[in-house]
C-alpha positions in Angstrom: 187.7 42.8 6.0 189.9 40.0 7.3 191.8 39.9 10.5 195.0 40.2 8.5 193.7 43.4 7.0 192.2 45.2 10.0 195.5 45.9 11.7 196.3 48.1 8.7 192.8 49.7 8.7 193.2 50.4 12.4 196.7 51.7 12.0 195.5 54.3 9.5 193.5 55.7 12.3 196.6 56.5 14.2 198.3 58.5 11.5 196.0 61.2 10.5 197.3 64.3 12.2 199.7 65.2 9.5 202.8 65.4 11.6 201.3 67.7 14.2 203.7 67.0 17.1 206.0 69.9 16.4 203.0 72.2 15.9 201.6 71.0 19.2 204.6 72.0 21.1 204.1 75.6 20.1 200.3 75.8 20.2 200.1 77.8 23.4 201.2 80.9 21.4 200.3 79.9 17.9 196.5 79.5 18.1 195.3 76.9 15.7 197.1 74.8 13.1 195.2 73.5 10.0 196.2 71.0 7.4 194.7 68.8 4.7 195.1 65.3 3.5 193.9 64.1 0.0 193.2 60.4 -0.3 193.6 59.0 -3.9 193.1 55.7 -5.4 196.5 54.0 -5.4 196.4 53.3 -9.1 195.2 56.7 -10.3 194.8 60.3 -9.4 191.1 59.9 -8.6 190.2 61.7 -5.4 188.4 59.3 -3.0 188.0 61.7 0.0 189.8 64.4 1.8 190.6 65.1 5.5 190.5 68.5 7.0 192.4 68.7 10.3 192.4 71.4 12.9 194.6 71.3 16.0 194.4 73.7 19.0 195.2 73.9 22.7 192.1 73.3 24.9 191.3 75.3 28.1 192.4 72.3 30.3 195.8 72.2 28.6 195.0 69.2 26.4 195.8 69.3 22.7 192.6 68.8 20.7 192.6 67.5 17.1 189.4 67.8 15.1 189.1 66.1 11.7 186.4 66.2 9.1 186.3 63.6 6.3 184.7 64.9 3.1 183.6 63.2 -0.1 184.8 64.5 -3.5 181.9 66.9 -3.5 182.9 68.4 -0.2 180.2 66.8 1.9 181.2 65.8 5.4 180.5 62.2 6.1 182.6 61.4 9.1 184.3 63.3 12.0 186.9 62.6 14.6 188.0 64.2 17.9 191.3 63.3 19.6 192.5 64.7 22.9 196.2 64.4 23.9 197.8 64.8 27.2 201.3 66.3 26.4 203.3 63.9 24.3 201.5 60.7 25.5 200.9 58.4 22.5 197.7 57.1 24.2 195.1 59.8 23.6 191.3 59.6 24.1 189.5 59.7 20.8 186.2 59.1 18.9 185.5 58.6 15.2 182.0 58.6 13.8 181.0 57.7 10.2 177.4 58.7 9.6 177.1 57.0 6.2 177.5 53.5 7.6 176.3 54.2 11.2 179.6 53.4 12.8 181.4 54.8 15.8 184.7 53.8 17.5 186.8 55.2 20.2 189.1 54.8 23.2 189.2 56.4 26.7 192.4 56.5 28.7 191.5 55.3 32.3 195.0 55.5 33.7 196.4 52.0 34.1 193.8 50.6 31.7 192.2 51.6 28.4 188.5 51.4 27.5 188.1 50.6 23.8 184.7 50.5 22.1 182.9 50.3 18.7 179.2 50.9 17.9 178.0 49.2 14.7 174.4 50.2 13.7 173.5 50.9 17.3 175.1 47.8 18.7 177.9 48.6 21.2 180.8 46.4 22.0 183.6 47.4 24.4 186.7 45.9 26.1 189.1 47.1 28.8 192.7 46.6 27.8 195.8 46.4 30.0 199.1 47.7 28.5 202.0 45.2 28.3 205.7 45.8 28.1 205.8 47.5 24.7 204.7 51.1 24.2 201.0 51.4 23.9 199.8 53.6 20.9 196.2 54.8 20.3 195.0 56.4 17.1 196.8 59.7 16.2 199.2 59.0 19.1 201.3 57.1 16.5 202.8 60.4 15.4 203.9 61.1 18.9 205.5 57.7 19.0 207.4 58.3 15.7 208.7 61.7 16.9 209.9 60.1 20.2 211.6 57.2 18.4 212.9 59.3 15.4 216.6 58.9 16.1 216.3 55.2 16.8 214.4 54.7 13.5 217.0 56.7 11.6 219.5 54.1 12.7 217.4 51.6 10.8 216.6 49.7 14.0 213.2 48.0 14.5 211.0 49.7 17.1 208.2 47.5 18.4 204.8 48.7 19.8 201.3 47.6 20.8 198.7 49.3 18.7 195.1 49.4 19.8 192.7 48.0 17.2 189.1 49.1 17.8 188.0 46.7 15.1 189.2 43.8 17.2 188.9 45.4 20.6 192.4 44.2 21.3 196.1 45.0 21.0 198.1 44.3 17.8 201.9 43.8 18.0 203.6 45.9 15.3 207.1 46.9 14.4 208.3 50.1 12.6 211.5 50.6 10.7 213.1 52.9 8.2 212.9 51.6 4.6 214.6 54.3 2.6 215.7 57.9 2.3 214.8 59.9 -0.8 215.2 63.4 -2.3 211.9 65.0 -3.3 210.6 68.5 -4.2 210.0 68.9 -0.5 213.5 68.0 0.5 214.9 64.8 2.0 212.3 62.4 3.2 212.3 59.2 5.2 210.1 56.2 4.2 209.1 54.1 7.1 207.6 50.7 7.0 205.0 49.4 9.4 204.1 45.7 9.6 203.0 43.0 12.0 205.6 41.9 14.5 204.7 38.3 13.8 206.7 36.8 10.9 203.8 34.7 9.7 201.4 37.6 9.4 204.2 39.5 7.5 203.9 36.8 4.8 200.1 37.4 4.5 199.8 41.2 4.3 201.5 44.1 2.6 203.4 46.6 4.8 202.3 50.2 5.2 204.5 52.9 3.8 204.6 56.2 5.6 206.7 59.1 4.5 208.0 61.9 6.7 209.8 65.1 5.7 213.2 65.1 7.5 213.4 68.9 7.9 210.4 69.2 10.2 209.4 65.6 10.8 205.9 66.2 9.3 203.9 63.4 7.7 203.9 63.8 3.9 202.4 60.7 2.5 200.7 57.4 3.5 200.0 54.4 1.4 197.9 51.4 2.6 194.5 50.4 3.9 192.5 53.3 5.1 190.4 53.8 8.3 187.6 54.9 6.0 185.3 52.3 4.6 183.4 52.2 1.3 179.7 51.6 0.7 180.3 47.9 1.1 181.7 48.3 4.6 185.2 47.3 3.5 188.2 49.5 4.2 189.6 51.4 1.2 193.1 51.1 -0.1 194.4 54.6 -0.6 197.4 56.9 -1.1 197.1 60.0 1.1 199.1 63.2 0.4 199.5 66.0 2.9 200.7 69.1 0.9 203.0 71.2 3.1 202.0 74.4 1.3 198.4 74.0 2.5 199.4 73.9 6.1 198.7 77.1 8.0 198.8 78.4 11.6 196.3 81.0 12.7 197.1 83.4 15.5 195.4 82.9 18.9 193.3 86.1 18.5 191.9 85.0 15.1 191.1 81.6 16.5 189.2 83.1 19.4 187.2 85.5 17.2 186.2 82.6 14.9 185.1 80.5 17.9 182.9 83.3 19.2 181.3 83.9 15.8 180.7 80.1 15.3 178.8 80.0 18.6 
């Protein structure tokens, strides 16, 4: 994977909470929200992997997002845990892919951010200092989109610094609205994400992200994935999040399941 690619691969890591922000706001009385993403080859309907997401409110008041990545046979090969403080787009997270012995994550340390990756047992880390642009980590990108929704609808560019665990550094990006469309799920907004630097925009394709206008939930993503293939290179996928497969479990049911699981 080249440096021009890994901003996209890393950015994919920020997206996979399936538009959870509105669900998060009501989690205190809702229990647990579950949703699924299906990653397909961009040129066919071949299923590459699926993502099973579960979001709930932790005892400390943090919002906890748990994700399982499964191969087409349903076998879990990677997991991720993200912990949000309110609507802050800079959560603490860790992703682990057991197939290729890879771990990455970030820990919010207040005024600084610890970013790390572990490749086949070899750990590298860096402490980053935020700049003037909003700092976005992993699934915090959805928080960022929700916060800037009205500005993006005006077709203005919104700039941000995204944390790349691959490079242990910040990557300057910009987001903008590309188009509005009518679909079977209602009116949707297609957003485009690309490097802030004009030269890098010439070298790489932008990422397309589609949100449903009605509830601002993530519907589709197309670009380089955070999941790698057997050769270690990030996959290019189209990921669809079916609204009809989204469900919210009552708090009592969630508590009973947690007890039985223990």
